[in-house]
matplotlib code that plots the C-alpha trace (Angstrom):
import matplotlib.pyplot as plt

x = [144.6, 144.2, 140.9, 142.4, 145.3, 143.0, 140.8, 143.8, 145.0, 141.7, 141.1, 144.1, 142.7, 139.0, 137.0, 133.7, 133.2, 132.6, 134.7, 131.7, 131.5, 135.2, 134.8, 132.0, 134.1, 136.8, 134.3, 133.7, 137.1, 136.4, 136.6, 136.3, 139.8, 139.3, 136.0, 137.7, 140.3, 137.8, 134.8, 136.1, 136.4, 134.1, 133.7, 135.3, 136.6, 137.2, 138.7, 140.3, 137.8, 134.5, 133.0, 131.1, 130.3, 129.6, 130.3, 126.6, 126.3, 129.5, 128.1, 125.0, 127.0, 129.3, 126.3, 124.5, 127.5, 128.5, 124.8, 124.7, 127.9, 126.1, 123.3, 125.5, 125.4, 123.0, 119.6, 119.9, 122.6, 121.8, 119.5, 121.7, 124.9, 123.4, 122.0, 125.3, 127.3, 125.3, 124.8, 128.6, 129.9, 127.1, 126.1, 122.4, 119.7, 117.6, 114.6, 116.7, 118.4, 115.1, 113.7, 116.8, 116.5, 112.8, 113.5, 116.3, 114.3, 111.2, 112.9, 112.8, 115.6, 118.1, 117.8, 119.2, 117.7, 120.3, 123.1, 121.5, 121.5, 125.2, 126.1, 123.4, 123.0, 122.7, 124.9, 128.0, 128.0, 124.4, 125.4, 126.8, 123.7, 122.7, 126.2, 126.7, 123.3, 123.6, 127.2, 129.5, 132.3, 135.0, 135.5, 139.1, 137.9, 135.4, 138.1, 140.7, 138.4, 136.4, 138.9, 136.4, 137.3, 136.7, 133.8, 132.2, 132.7, 131.1, 128.1, 127.6, 127.9, 125.4, 122.8, 123.0, 122.8, 125.7, 124.9, 125.9, 126.3, 129.8, 131.3, 131.9, 128.3, 129.1, 130.4, 127.1, 124.8, 122.8, 121.8, 125.3, 127.0, 130.1, 132.1, 131.7, 132.3, 135.5, 136.9, 136.2, 137.6, 140.9, 140.9, 139.8, 142.7, 144.8, 142.1, 142.2, 143.2, 143.4, 141.6, 141.2, 142.6, 139.9, 140.6, 138.2, 137.8, 139.1, 135.8, 134.0, 131.0, 133.3, 135.6, 132.7, 130.9, 134.0, 134.5, 130.9, 130.6, 133.3, 130.8, 128.3, 124.7, 125.8, 126.4, 128.3, 128.0, 129.0, 132.0, 133.5, 133.1, 134.4, 137.6, 138.1, 137.5, 139.8, 142.6, 142.1, 142.5, 145.5, 147.3, 146.4, 145.5, 146.2, 144.0, 142.4, 139.2, 138.4, 138.6, 135.4, 135.5, 134.3, 132.2, 129.0, 129.7, 130.6, 127.2, 125.3, 127.0, 126.2, 122.5, 122.6, 124.1, 121.5, 123.5, 123.7, 120.6, 120.0, 119.0, 118.9, 120.1, 123.7, 123.8, 123.5, 124.5, 125.2, 122.4, 122.4, 120.2, 120.5, 119.0, 116.9, 115.6, 114.6, 112.9, 111.0, 110.0, 108.5, 106.5, 105.0, 103.9, 100.5, 101.1, 97.7, 96.2, 97.5, 96.5, 95.5, 96.5, 99.2, 100.6, 103.5, 106.1, 105.1, 101.8, 103.5, 105.9, 103.0, 101.0, 104.0, 106.0, 106.7, 108.1, 110.4, 111.6, 112.5, 114.7, 116.4, 114.6, 114.0, 111.8, 109.8, 112.8, 114.8, 111.7, 111.3, 114.8, 114.9, 111.7, 113.0, 116.3, 114.5, 111.3, 111.7, 110.7, 107.2, 105.2, 101.6, 101.2, 103.0, 104.9, 106.4, 108.6, 108.1, 109.6, 108.7, 108.7, 105.5, 104.8, 102.2, 100.7, 98.9, 96.8, 96.4, 93.4, 93.9, 90.3, 89.1, 91.2, 89.9, 86.3, 86.7, 87.1, 84.6, 81.7, 81.7, 80.9, 78.5, 81.3, 84.8, 86.8, 90.0, 92.2, 90.1, 90.3, 94.1, 94.3, 92.1, 94.0, 97.3, 95.6, 94.3, 97.2, 100.2, 100.7, 101.1, 99.4, 99.8, 103.6, 104.4, 102.0, 100.5, 97.2, 96.1, 94.4, 92.5, 91.4, 90.1, 87.6, 85.7, 86.6, 84.3, 85.8, 87.2, 85.2, 85.3, 82.0, 81.2, 80.4, 80.5, 81.0, 78.0, 75.8, 76.8, 76.5, 73.1, 70.7, 67.9, 70.2, 72.1, 70.9, 71.7, 74.6, 76.6, 77.5, 74.7, 75.2, 73.8, 70.7, 67.1, 65.8, 62.6, 59.8, 58.6, 55.3, 57.0, 59.1, 55.9, 54.4, 57.5, 58.5, 55.5, 56.0, 59.7, 59.8, 61.7, 65.4, 66.3, 64.7, 65.8, 66.6, 63.9, 61.3, 62.4, 62.4, 58.7, 57.8, 59.4, 57.6, 54.2, 54.7, 56.8, 55.8, 57.8, 60.7, 61.3, 64.7, 66.3, 65.0, 66.1, 69.5, 71.8, 71.3, 67.5, 67.8, 69.9, 67.1, 64.8, 67.4, 68.6, 71.7, 72.4, 74.9, 74.8, 71.2, 70.1, 68.7, 68.9, 68.7, 71.8, 72.1, 73.5, 77.2, 77.0, 74.3, 74.4, 73.1, 70.2, 69.2, 69.5, 67.1, 64.7, 64.5, 64.4, 61.4, 59.3, 56.4, 55.2, 57.6, 56.3, 59.1, 56.7, 54.6, 57.0, 60.0, 61.0, 64.3, 65.4, 64.3, 65.7, 69.1, 72.1, 73.1, 69.6, 69.3, 72.4, 71.0, 67.7, 69.4, 71.1, 67.8, 66.2, 69.1, 68.4, 64.6, 64.1, 62.2, 60.5, 59.3, 55.8, 54.9, 57.2, 58.6, 56.4, 58.1, 56.7, 58.8, 59.5, 58.0, 54.7, 54.7, 55.4, 52.3, 50.4, 52.0, 54.9, 58.4, 61.8, 61.9, 58.7, 60.5, 63.5, 61.0, 59.4, 62.7, 63.7, 60.4, 60.6, 64.1, 63.2, 60.0, 61.9, 64.3, 66.9, 64.6, 63.5, 60.3, 58.1, 55.8, 52.8, 54.3, 54.9, 51.3, 49.9, 52.0, 50.4, 53.0, 51.7, 53.2, 52.1, 53.1, 50.6, 47.8, 48.9, 47.3, 50.2, 50.9, 53.7, 55.9, 56.2, 57.3, 59.7, 61.3, 61.9, 63.5, 65.7, 67.0, 67.8, 70.7, 70.0, 68.6, 69.7, 66.9, 66.0, 63.3, 61.2, 58.5, 56.5, 57.5, 60.7, 62.2, 64.2, 66.6, 68.6, 71.9, 75.4, 75.3, 73.2, 70.0, 67.9, 64.7, 66.6, 67.4, 63.7, 63.1, 66.0, 64.7, 61.2, 62.5, 64.8, 62.0, 59.6, 62.3, 60.3, 57.6, 55.9, 56.6, 52.9, 52.7, 55.9, 54.6, 51.3, 53.1, 55.3, 52.4, 49.9, 52.2, 54.9, 53.0, 55.6, 54.4, 56.3, 55.7, 56.7, 58.9, 60.8, 61.5, 62.8, 65.0, 66.4, 67.3, 69.1, 71.2, 72.1, 74.9, 76.1, 73.1, 72.0, 68.4, 67.4, 64.7, 62.7, 61.3, 59.2, 57.6, 57.6, 59.0, 61.9, 63.9, 66.3, 69.0, 69.4, 69.4, 65.9, 64.7, 66.3, 64.6, 61.2, 61.6]
y = [113.7, 113.9, 112.0, 109.1, 108.9, 108.8, 106.1, 103.9, 104.4, 103.4, 100.5, 98.8, 99.3, 98.7, 95.5, 95.0, 98.7, 100.2, 103.1, 105.4, 104.2, 104.9, 108.4, 109.0, 107.8, 110.2, 113.0, 112.3, 114.0, 116.9, 120.5, 123.9, 123.9, 120.5, 121.8, 125.0, 122.9, 121.0, 123.3, 124.8, 121.5, 120.8, 117.1, 114.5, 111.4, 108.0, 106.8, 108.7, 107.5, 107.4, 110.4, 108.8, 111.8, 115.2, 118.3, 118.8, 115.2, 115.6, 118.7, 116.8, 114.0, 116.4, 118.4, 115.3, 114.0, 117.3, 117.8, 114.4, 115.3, 118.3, 116.0, 115.0, 118.5, 118.8, 119.9, 123.4, 124.5, 122.3, 124.4, 127.6, 125.7, 124.1, 127.5, 129.3, 126.5, 126.3, 130.0, 130.4, 127.5, 126.7, 130.3, 129.3, 131.9, 131.8, 130.1, 127.2, 126.7, 126.7, 124.1, 122.0, 122.0, 121.2, 118.2, 117.0, 117.2, 115.7, 112.6, 109.3, 107.6, 110.1, 109.1, 112.0, 110.7, 108.0, 110.6, 112.7, 109.8, 109.2, 112.7, 113.3, 110.0, 110.3, 107.2, 107.6, 103.8, 103.9, 105.9, 102.6, 100.5, 100.5, 99.8, 96.9, 95.3, 95.5, 94.5, 91.8, 93.9, 92.2, 93.5, 94.5, 96.7, 98.5, 99.2, 100.4, 102.4, 104.2, 104.0, 102.1, 100.9, 97.4, 98.6, 100.4, 97.2, 95.1, 97.5, 97.2, 93.4, 93.0, 95.5, 94.9, 91.8, 91.4, 91.7, 89.2, 91.4, 92.0, 95.4, 96.2, 97.3, 100.2, 102.4, 102.4, 102.6, 105.8, 105.1, 105.9, 109.3, 110.2, 110.5, 106.8, 105.9, 107.9, 106.1, 102.7, 103.8, 104.6, 101.4, 98.5, 98.5, 96.8, 94.2, 92.7, 89.1, 87.0, 83.6, 81.7, 84.7, 87.0, 90.1, 90.3, 91.6, 89.3, 88.7, 85.4, 86.1, 87.2, 84.2, 81.7, 83.3, 82.8, 79.2, 78.3, 79.7, 77.3, 74.4, 76.0, 74.6, 71.2, 72.5, 70.9, 69.8, 71.5, 69.2, 69.7, 73.5, 73.7, 71.8, 73.9, 77.1, 76.0, 75.2, 78.4, 80.8, 78.8, 79.0, 82.6, 84.7, 83.0, 85.5, 84.6, 86.6, 84.3, 81.0, 79.1, 77.2, 74.0, 72.8, 73.3, 77.0, 77.1, 75.6, 78.0, 80.9, 79.5, 79.5, 83.3, 84.0, 85.0, 83.5, 80.0, 78.2, 74.9, 71.7, 69.5, 69.3, 69.5, 70.2, 73.6, 75.6, 79.2, 81.5, 85.2, 86.2, 89.3, 90.2, 92.9, 90.3, 87.9, 90.7, 91.6, 88.0, 87.6, 90.8, 89.5, 86.1, 86.1, 83.9, 84.8, 82.8, 79.6, 80.7, 77.7, 75.3, 72.6, 72.4, 71.1, 73.6, 72.0, 73.9, 77.1, 76.7, 76.1, 79.2, 81.5, 79.9, 83.0, 84.8, 81.9, 81.2, 84.9, 84.5, 81.4, 78.8, 75.7, 73.5, 73.3, 71.8, 75.0, 77.0, 75.0, 75.5, 79.2, 79.9, 77.9, 79.7, 83.1, 82.2, 85.2, 87.3, 85.8, 88.2, 87.6, 84.2, 81.8, 79.2, 75.8, 73.7, 69.9, 66.9, 65.9, 69.6, 70.3, 73.8, 74.6, 78.1, 79.2, 76.7, 73.6, 71.2, 68.3, 67.2, 70.5, 70.1, 66.6, 67.8, 70.7, 68.1, 65.5, 67.9, 68.6, 65.0, 62.4, 59.9, 59.4, 56.3, 56.5, 56.7, 59.6, 61.4, 61.1, 62.6, 65.5, 66.1, 66.4, 68.8, 71.0, 71.0, 69.6, 66.7, 63.2, 61.4, 57.8, 58.1, 59.8, 57.6, 60.7, 61.4, 57.8, 58.4, 61.4, 59.7, 56.6, 58.8, 59.2, 55.8, 52.8, 50.0, 51.7, 54.9, 58.1, 59.7, 63.2, 63.3, 59.6, 59.8, 62.1, 59.7, 56.6, 58.3, 59.8, 58.3, 58.0, 56.4, 54.0, 51.1, 52.8, 50.7, 51.1, 47.5, 45.5, 42.4, 44.3, 45.8, 44.5, 44.4, 46.0, 43.6, 43.9, 45.2, 48.0, 48.9, 49.1, 51.5, 53.7, 54.1, 56.2, 58.6, 59.0, 60.9, 64.1, 64.4, 65.2, 65.0, 65.9, 62.9, 64.0, 63.8, 60.3, 59.2, 60.3, 58.6, 55.3, 55.6, 56.0, 53.4, 50.7, 51.1, 49.6, 48.5, 51.3, 52.4, 49.0, 49.4, 53.0, 51.9, 52.9, 49.5, 49.9, 53.4, 52.1, 49.6, 52.6, 54.4, 56.8, 57.5, 59.4, 62.1, 64.6, 65.3, 64.6, 61.7, 62.0, 60.0, 57.9, 59.1, 62.5, 62.7, 65.5, 67.0, 70.3, 68.6, 67.1, 70.5, 72.1, 69.5, 69.9, 73.7, 73.3, 71.0, 72.9, 75.2, 76.6, 76.4, 77.0, 77.1, 76.9, 73.9, 71.6, 69.7, 72.5, 70.9, 70.7, 74.1, 76.0, 74.3, 76.7, 74.7, 74.8, 78.6, 79.3, 77.5, 79.2, 82.7, 81.7, 80.7, 83.9, 86.0, 84.4, 84.9, 81.1, 81.5, 84.7, 85.2, 86.5, 86.4, 85.8, 82.3, 81.6, 81.2, 80.8, 79.4, 81.1, 78.0, 78.6, 82.3, 81.3, 79.2, 82.4, 84.3, 86.0, 85.4, 86.4, 89.2, 90.6, 90.7, 92.6, 94.9, 95.7, 96.5, 98.8, 100.6, 101.1, 102.4, 104.9, 106.0, 106.6, 109.2, 108.3, 109.4, 107.5, 105.5, 102.7, 100.4, 102.3, 105.7, 104.7, 103.4, 106.7, 108.5, 106.4, 103.8, 100.8, 97.6, 94.2, 92.6, 94.8, 92.7, 89.6, 90.9, 90.0, 92.1, 94.6, 91.9, 90.2, 93.3, 94.3, 90.9, 91.4, 94.8, 93.5, 90.5, 92.8, 94.3, 97.6, 99.4, 100.2, 99.6, 99.9, 97.9, 100.3, 98.4, 96.4, 98.7, 98.7, 102.1, 101.9, 104.2, 103.8, 105.1, 103.8, 104.4, 102.9, 104.7, 105.4, 107.0, 110.3, 110.3, 110.4, 113.2, 115.1, 114.6, 115.9, 118.9, 119.9, 119.7, 121.8, 124.1, 124.2, 122.0, 121.6, 118.4, 117.6, 117.8, 115.8, 112.9, 112.9, 112.8, 109.9, 107.9, 108.5, 108.8, 106.2, 103.9, 104.2, 104.5, 107.3, 109.9, 113.5, 112.4, 110.0, 112.8, 115.1, 112.3, 111.6, 115.3, 115.4, 112.3, 113.5, 116.0, 116.5, 118.0, 121.4, 121.0, 123.5, 122.6, 125.4, 124.1, 127.3, 127.0, 123.2, 123.4, 122.0, 124.2, 123.3, 125.3, 128.2, 130.8, 129.6, 129.9, 133.4, 134.6, 133.4, 135.0]
z = [95.3, 99.0, 99.0, 97.0, 99.4, 102.4, 100.9, 100.1, 103.7, 105.2, 102.9, 104.5, 108.0, 107.6, 106.7, 104.8, 103.8, 100.4, 99.2, 99.7, 103.3, 103.8, 102.3, 104.8, 107.7, 106.6, 106.6, 110.3, 110.9, 108.6, 110.0, 108.5, 107.1, 105.4, 103.9, 102.6, 100.8, 98.8, 98.5, 95.3, 93.5, 90.6, 91.6, 93.9, 92.1, 93.6, 90.3, 87.5, 84.9, 86.9, 88.7, 91.6, 93.6, 92.0, 94.0, 94.8, 96.1, 98.1, 99.7, 100.7, 102.3, 104.1, 105.3, 106.6, 108.5, 110.0, 111.0, 112.7, 114.5, 116.0, 117.2, 120.1, 121.5, 124.5, 123.5, 125.1, 122.6, 119.7, 117.6, 117.9, 117.1, 114.0, 112.9, 113.2, 111.6, 108.4, 108.0, 108.1, 106.0, 103.6, 103.0, 103.6, 104.2, 107.3, 105.8, 104.4, 107.7, 109.6, 107.1, 107.5, 111.3, 111.1, 108.9, 111.1, 114.4, 112.7, 111.1, 113.0, 111.0, 112.4, 116.0, 117.9, 121.2, 121.3, 120.9, 123.5, 126.0, 125.3, 126.4, 129.1, 131.0, 134.8, 135.2, 132.8, 132.0, 130.8, 127.7, 126.3, 126.7, 123.0, 121.9, 124.4, 123.8, 120.0, 119.2, 120.5, 122.0, 124.1, 127.6, 126.8, 123.9, 126.2, 128.7, 126.2, 123.9, 126.6, 129.5, 131.7, 135.2, 136.4, 138.5, 135.4, 133.3, 136.0, 136.2, 132.4, 132.4, 135.2, 133.8, 130.1, 127.9, 125.5, 121.8, 119.2, 116.0, 114.6, 115.6, 112.0, 111.8, 114.1, 111.3, 109.5, 112.5, 112.5, 116.1, 117.4, 117.7, 115.8, 119.0, 119.6, 115.9, 115.8, 118.8, 117.2, 113.8, 115.6, 117.6, 115.3, 112.8, 115.5, 116.1, 112.6, 111.8, 108.6, 108.3, 105.1, 103.2, 104.6, 106.8, 109.7, 113.2, 115.9, 117.7, 118.3, 115.9, 113.1, 113.3, 113.7, 110.7, 108.4, 109.5, 109.2, 105.7, 104.5, 105.1, 102.6, 102.7, 104.0, 107.5, 110.3, 113.9, 117.2, 117.8, 114.3, 114.3, 117.9, 117.1, 114.0, 115.9, 118.7, 116.3, 114.4, 117.3, 118.7, 115.3, 114.3, 117.3, 120.6, 122.5, 125.8, 125.1, 122.2, 124.2, 125.3, 128.6, 126.9, 124.0, 125.9, 126.4, 122.6, 121.8, 124.0, 122.2, 118.8, 119.7, 120.2, 116.7, 114.1, 111.1, 112.7, 111.4, 113.3, 111.5, 114.6, 118.3, 117.2, 113.5, 111.8, 108.7, 107.8, 106.8, 105.8, 108.8, 111.0, 114.3, 112.5, 109.9, 112.7, 114.7, 111.6, 111.0, 114.5, 113.9, 110.7, 112.0, 113.6, 116.6, 118.1, 115.4, 117.1, 120.7, 122.9, 120.2, 119.8, 116.3, 114.4, 113.0, 109.6, 109.8, 110.8, 107.8, 105.4, 106.7, 106.4, 103.5, 101.4, 104.5, 105.5, 102.0, 101.6, 104.7, 103.4, 105.5, 103.5, 105.8, 109.0, 110.9, 110.5, 111.4, 114.6, 115.8, 114.8, 116.8, 119.7, 119.9, 119.9, 121.7, 124.0, 121.0, 121.0, 123.1, 122.0, 123.7, 125.9, 123.9, 124.7, 122.3, 122.5, 120.9, 117.3, 116.2, 118.1, 119.5, 122.1, 122.2, 125.4, 127.4, 125.2, 125.3, 123.0, 123.6, 122.3, 119.1, 118.5, 119.1, 116.7, 113.9, 115.2, 115.6, 111.9, 111.1, 112.3, 112.7, 111.3, 110.5, 112.5, 109.4, 108.0, 111.4, 111.5, 108.0, 108.9, 112.1, 110.3, 107.8, 110.6, 113.0, 111.0, 113.5, 112.1, 115.1, 113.7, 113.0, 116.3, 118.3, 120.1, 121.9, 122.2, 125.6, 124.3, 121.1, 122.9, 124.7, 121.4, 119.8, 119.5, 117.4, 114.3, 114.5, 116.4, 117.6, 118.8, 122.5, 122.9, 126.7, 127.1, 125.1, 127.0, 130.4, 130.0, 132.5, 130.0, 127.4, 129.7, 127.6, 124.3, 123.1, 119.9, 119.4, 117.7, 119.9, 123.0, 121.4, 121.5, 117.9, 116.9, 115.7, 112.1, 113.4, 115.4, 112.3, 110.2, 112.8, 113.1, 109.4, 108.4, 111.3, 110.5, 107.2, 108.0, 107.3, 110.9, 114.4, 117.9, 120.2, 122.6, 119.8, 118.7, 122.4, 122.7, 119.5, 120.6, 124.0, 122.3, 119.6, 121.2, 124.8, 127.6, 127.4, 124.8, 126.2, 125.3, 121.7, 121.2, 120.0, 117.1, 115.6, 115.5, 114.2, 111.3, 110.5, 110.1, 107.9, 110.5, 112.5, 115.7, 116.6, 119.5, 120.2, 116.6, 114.8, 111.0, 107.8, 107.2, 103.6, 104.8, 105.5, 108.0, 110.1, 108.2, 105.1, 107.0, 108.5, 105.1, 103.5, 106.4, 105.9, 102.1, 102.2, 104.8, 103.6, 106.9, 109.9, 113.4, 115.9, 118.9, 117.7, 115.8, 117.2, 119.7, 120.8, 117.2, 116.0, 118.9, 118.7, 117.9, 114.9, 113.5, 114.2, 112.2, 109.1, 109.6, 109.5, 106.2, 104.6, 105.7, 104.3, 100.9, 101.2, 101.1, 104.3, 105.6, 109.1, 108.7, 112.5, 115.5, 115.2, 112.1, 108.8, 105.2, 102.4, 99.1, 97.4, 99.2, 98.2, 94.6, 94.6, 95.5, 92.5, 94.5, 93.2, 94.5, 91.9, 93.5, 96.8, 95.4, 93.6, 96.9, 98.5, 95.6, 95.8, 99.6, 99.2, 96.5, 98.3, 101.6, 100.0, 102.7, 105.5, 108.6, 108.1, 109.4, 107.4, 108.8, 107.9, 104.2, 103.9, 105.2, 102.6, 99.9, 99.2, 97.2, 96.0, 94.7, 98.1, 100.0, 98.5, 100.4, 103.5, 105.9, 109.0, 109.2, 110.7, 107.3, 105.5, 108.2, 107.9, 104.2, 104.7, 107.6, 105.6, 102.6, 104.5, 102.7, 105.7, 109.2, 111.7, 115.4, 117.2, 119.3, 121.1, 118.5, 115.7, 113.6, 112.5, 109.2, 107.5, 104.3, 105.8, 106.5, 110.2, 113.0, 113.9, 117.0, 117.9, 118.3, 114.6, 113.8, 116.3, 114.9, 111.3, 112.2, 114.1, 111.3, 108.7, 110.8, 112.2, 115.5, 117.0, 120.3, 122.2, 122.2, 118.4, 118.0, 120.2, 118.4, 115.0, 116.0, 117.5, 114.7, 111.7, 112.5, 114.8, 117.6, 121.2, 122.9, 125.7, 126.2, 129.2, 127.0, 124.4, 127.1, 128.5, 125.1, 124.6, 127.9, 127.1, 123.6, 124.1, 120.5, 118.8, 117.5, 118.7, 121.4, 123.9, 125.6, 128.8, 129.3, 125.8, 125.8, 122.3, 120.3, 117.8, 115.0, 116.8, 119.2, 116.5, 115.4, 119.0, 119.3, 116.1, 117.3, 120.8]

ax = plt.figure().add_subplot(projection="3d")
ax.plot(x, y, z, "-o")
ax.set_aspect("equal")
plt.show()
C-alpha cells in the first residue's frame, strides 16, 4: 500500500518518531489529489494484522493537520479559506464549518499566533525567534534551510538566545507552522549520524545526550566526557560546527543542557529532564516562602520532596546545582548561591533568624540551639563552623539569651550581671521579705525593680541580678521575670491568666498586662470564654462566674437565644431588651458591655462599634450603620428622617443625627433607597415614592 511504502521510506530518514508521528508528517504534504486517492478506503492500516487508524480517525487527523496548515495564512483571508476548503473536501454543512472555525480560533493549544508571526513579522528574521530560542540549531542549518545571509544570521545571533533542545522535537511542536516543519523534514535526513549503534541528529545536545546515557546513574566528570566527546566527533563526524574551543567552553555548554544533572562542581549524571519540566518545577516551588532568609538546599528538598522525586532528583545536592544553573528562572525574589549548599533569598539578616528561635525560649543551651537552627533552616552550623560572630552576640558561657546586649546595656541594669561571681547576694532577711510578695507566675521587670527598691533599698541595683532572682525561684528574659519552673514565657503567662479571677489592666502590673505577648494570650482566653471583659480593661474569669451559678453552657445558651431572637436582623442589646428578650444571664446585672463581649467572642455575629454601642447582625458580610437604616426603611416602606433618627436613638440606643443620615445616603451609591429632600422622607425605592406622590 502507498501508506506502508511511505512509512518505510521515512523510518529510514527520521529518528525518534513513532509510526503515527511519521504518518502525520506525511500528511503535511497531502493535497486534494492525495486525499481523493484514500478517501474511499474503509480503513488505513500500518500493519496487515492490526488496524491502528480507522477511516474516521484518519479523517480527523487529516482534517486537523490540513486545518493547521491553513493557520499560516494571514488573518485577513484565513477564515474564508478554511470555510471554502472544508465545505468542498469534507462535504460539511455551514453550521459544522462555523463550529469548527470557532473551536479552532478559541483553542489555546493550537497557537496560531506563532504561525501568524512567522508570516507577518515586520523584520523577516524575527519570524524565527521561537524556533531559535527553543531548539539548538547550528548556524549552518539556518543558512541552508532558510537561505539566510550572513547579515541575517548575525542579527538573529545578537538578538536571540540560542536554545538547547534537540531539533527532533520540531516535528511534534504545535507552536511551529507546517511551512517550517516541511523544510526541516526535507533537510534533516542528511544530518543523521550513528553513535553506539543509535541513529541521531548530528548536533551537540544529541551527541552529548547519547554519550552521557552510557554512564547510567553513576555519572562522570567534565574531563572524561569532554575527551570522549572529542574522540567521538573526530572518529565519526569530523564537523567543525561540533567542536568546542576548549574544555571550559564544553563545561559552560553542559550547564545549559536540561538533561545534565550536576552532582558537584565537575561531576554530573544523565536525567530525563526537559526545559518544560524545569520551568514547571520553578512555577510550583513557593520561593516567596523563603524571602529574606538564608537556608540550606536540604530544607528546600525536604519542603518539596514529592516534586523533586517525581523529576528524578535524589538529594539536596542535585537540587542545589539544578537551581543554581537555572537561577534566572527564579523571579519572585533575588537569590544567591553560597558554599556548603546554602542559598540566600532576598536581603538576609542572620541575627533575625537567630532571634526568631531565641525569642520562643527563655534561654537555650548552645547544643540545643544548633539542633533547632538546623531544623528551622536546614543549616548545620556546628559542622560548617558558620555564624560564630552572630551567635556570640547572644552567648554567655554555654547558653544563648534573648536580647542579651539590650539587657546588659540598659542604664538601669548596668550592674545586672549574669555570672554569679559579680553579684551582691541578698541577705536572708531580704529574701524573707521578698518571697511573700513574689507569688505570681510572671511579672514585668519594671514591677520587680520597684519591689526591690521598696524592700531592699539602696543599693538595690547591685542586688537585682539573675543570681538573686534564681534564689527567689525566678528567672529573667526580655522585660519579664517569671518562675523558673516554666520552660517558656508563654507557659508563665498562661498560668497567670488561668489563676486570675478579676483582672484590671489599668491597676495591676501595667507594663506586663499591656505587653504584646500578654495581649495575644489574653485574646485566646477571651475567645474560649475563660475570661470575659465586663467593662473596658476589666475582665472576670469563668471560674468566678461559676461560683455565682453561671457555667459555660449558660453562655452558649445565651448566644443561641440571642441568635434565634434576632431572626437575622440588625440589633443591639438595648433593642432586644425593649422587644422583651429575657435570659438567665440578664439577672447578673452587668452593663451592656458584658453581653456585647460575649457576642463578639462567639464569632457568630458581624458587628460594628458606633459610639458606645455595638450593632450586631447574624450575617456573613460586614455591617455598618447603613445596613440598619436600610433594614428599617425597607420594613416601613417609607419613613421621615425625624422618625428614623428617633427610632434609632430610642430603640437601638445609638446616637445619630439627621445630618449623619443624609450624609450616609449621599455616600452610598448602590442602594434602592430614595431620599426626598422636599418631603424630608426616605422611601424603599423610587417606585414607592412615585406611588405616594
